N, C-alpha and C positions, 0 to 999 in steps of 0.2 A: 460482649459487643463484637460484631464482626470487624475484621481488619479494614482500615481505610484503603482508599484506592492506591496510595503511594506504596503501601506494603503489599497489597493484593496484586498489583501489577509490576512489582519489583522495579520501581522507578529509580533511576539514577540521574542526578543533575551534575553536569560537568561544565568546564569552561569558565568564561568570565561572568562572575555573579551579577554584575550590573549591565551586562550586554543584552541586546535584543534576544528574545527567546525563540529557539528553533526546536520543535518537537518532531521526532522521527517515529513513524508507525510502520511496523514490519508486515509482510504479507503471510499468506498461507504457508504452513510448514516451516516457518522461520522464527527467529526471535531477535532481540535487539542486537545481538552479536553480529548479525549480518550487515550492520551499518559501520562496523569498526574501521573499514578502509576509507570511508568517506568522512567520518566525523572529525578527524584531525584538522581538516581544512577550516572548520568552524570554531575551534576551541579558543583561539586567541581573541576573537571579537564577539563571540556569541555565548549566551547561556544555552547549553544543549540539554534537552530532556529526552532520555531514553526510557523505554518501558517494554514489557512483554504483555501481549494480550493474555487474558486469563485462559489457561489451557496450553500455553506455550512457555518455553524457556524456564525461568526460575520464578514464574508467577505462582500464586497460591492455587494449587490444583484442587484443593477442597472447595474453593470458591466457584468452580465451574458449575454453571447451572444450564442444563440443556434447554430449558424454556427461554431464559434470558438471551442465550447466545444462539438462538435459532434464526436470528436475523442480524443485519449489520447494525441495527439500532442499539442492541445490547453493548456492542463494542464501542459505538459512538458515545454512548452514555458514560462508559468508563473514561474516555478521553476528556469529556466535559468534567467529570468528577476529579480527575487528576489536576486539571487546570484550576478548578475551584479550591481544591485542598491546598495547592501550592500558592494560591493567590496570583495566578498568572493572568496576563492580559496581553493584547497585541502579539499573540503567538503566531509564528510561521509554522504551519503544520504540514509536514512532508509525509505523504502516504504512498506506499508501494503496493501495486497490484490491487487486491481487494481492499486494502487499507486506503487506497485513493478514494474509493466510494464511502468507506467508513469516515474518512476525513470530510468528505462532502456532506455526509449526514450530520456530523458534529457541527460543522459550520452553519448548516441550514437551521439546526436547532438553537444554536447559541452564537449568532454572528458577532456578538459583542466581544467574544473571547479571541477571535482570530483576525490578524491583519492580512495574511495571505495564505494561500494553499499552494503546495507543489505536489502535483499528481504524477507519480512516476509509473509509466506503463499501465494507465488506467483502462478499465473496461466496465461500462455500466451494465452490460449484458453480453454473455459469451455466446448465447444461442442466436442464430440468424432469425430475423423476423421479416419474411418476404413480403407480407401484407403491408408493412410500413417501409419497405425498401432499406431495412437496416441489416448491415453486415456485421455480425459478431465474430465470425470466424469458424463457428461450429454449427452443425445441425443438431436438432434435438436428439437424434439417434447417436451422434458422436458423444454427446455429454452423458447419455444413458449408459453407453458402453464404458466410458471412462469411470463413471461412478460404480458400475457393476464390477469392474476390474479392481477398483480400490477396495470395495467391500469384500471381495473374495480372497484377496491376498494383498493387504496393505503394504507390507514390506517389499514384496515383489514389484508392486505397482510403483512404489517410491524409487526403487532402484532403476526401473526402466524410465520413469517419467522425469525425474529430476535433471538428468543430463540434457534432455530435450528442452526443458524449460530454461535451463541456464544457457544453452547454445554454446558457442565457442568450443567446438570439438577439438580444436588444436590445443586447448588448455583443459585437459580432462580433470585436473585437480579441482577446478571450480565446480564441475558437475558432481564430483565426489563429495565436496563440502556440502552442497545442497542436498545430496542424498542422505548424508549423515544427519543433517538438520531435520529433514522429513522424518527419518526413522526415530528421532528422539520424541516425536509427538505421539501421545497415546492414541492407538488406533481408533478407539471409540470417539475421541474428540476430533481426530482427523476426519473421520467419516462425516460428522456433522459440519465441521468447518468447510469441508470440501463442497457440501451442498449449499452452504451459504455463499461460498465463492462462485460456484459455477451455475447456480440456479437463480441468483439474485437478478432482478430487473430494476435497475436504479435510474433508468432514463428520465423518468418524471422528476427525479430528485434534482437533476442538474439545473433546471430553471429556477429552483428555489435558492440557489447558492449565490448570495450577493457579494461574497468575499472575492477579491481579486485572486486569480489563479494562474498558475503556469502548468501547462500540460507538457510533460517530457515524454516524447515518443521514441521508442527504441527502433532500430532497424532489424529486419528479419526476426520478428518476434512471433513465435508460433501461437502464443496465447492472445496477444493483443495486436492484430495487424494495423497498418497505418490508417485504414479507413475508420477504425474504432477511435484512435487518438484524435483524428480530425473531427469526428462526430462529437466527441466530448468538448473539443474546443469550440465548435459552432454552437453548441447548446448551453454552454456556460455564459451567463450574461456579461462577464468581464474576465476575459482570459487571454493569455499569450500561449503560443505554441512553439515548441522547439523540437526538431527531430535530431536525435543524437546519431553520431556515427556508430555508437556502441550497438552490438548485436545481442540477441537473446532477450530474456525477460527481466534480467536482474543487473541493470547497468551500474548500480552502486557497488556491486561485487566485481563485475568484469571490467568496468571502466570508471573507477571512482574519481579519477582526476577530471575527466571530461564532465561527468555528472555533477560533481561538486562545483566546478567552474560555471556550469550553466545555471545552477541554483543561485550562486553568489552574484552572477551578472544580473540576474532577475531581481534579486533583493536590493542590489545597489542602484537600480534604475529609480529615477525620481517618480515615475508613474508607470504602472503595469501595462504598457502598450505592447501589442503583439510583436514578437520577435520574428514571426513568420505568419503568413496569411494562408488559411486553408483554401484549397482550390475547390 
């Protein structure tokens, strides 16, 4: 019998056993360890669920299926399986970067499982769509070049790209940490997950998400500019928007106190009313 989702995804459950459940889903090139600076803010009052996407961290690498994980739906299915296997309900699902869209897909498929979503630096589509007036931040040629560079020399690409993604050049140790995380990913898996990340168009998915959501927008984010965060906010049926002072694409790493405080403020609110209105 193949391993269950808890084993396959190296699930860990921490914090208060009878507290409300918060699940954290990491982005491309990362694993659950990237949440370690933020998680302590939740442990006294919440049950915290951490996991690695299959192909990342300490997940079961033998379970990686190139067919299943060719779209965000495969990853979203794993999140649903984890919730079902652990008997979870009313889950607050926090997704970073591509996992923001994976979280949206999971909530659209099984809205009964999730009470709220927190979408950290989300982007439903990285490629601009001029015909629709959509600004994703990159041209198709930009993304083709990025993927070609990744394919030709993944470790060189990771070394150059990770510090730019992290931002905060005055704190080079953060970029070095993300570089190390990128380089732990098997190149063949990174090649596919990068395509899922940068070629997905999840715009149509947003309107199917009935779960109340918080969009956490970073400042000076080279991957997800502010126009993208505001687009996500406008197209989710029930969402709040918060722009962080944190710069770069990984505020849970570079500014965990601010990021955690924003999430907790949202969760403590009696109703998920917008914290900021998109212009």
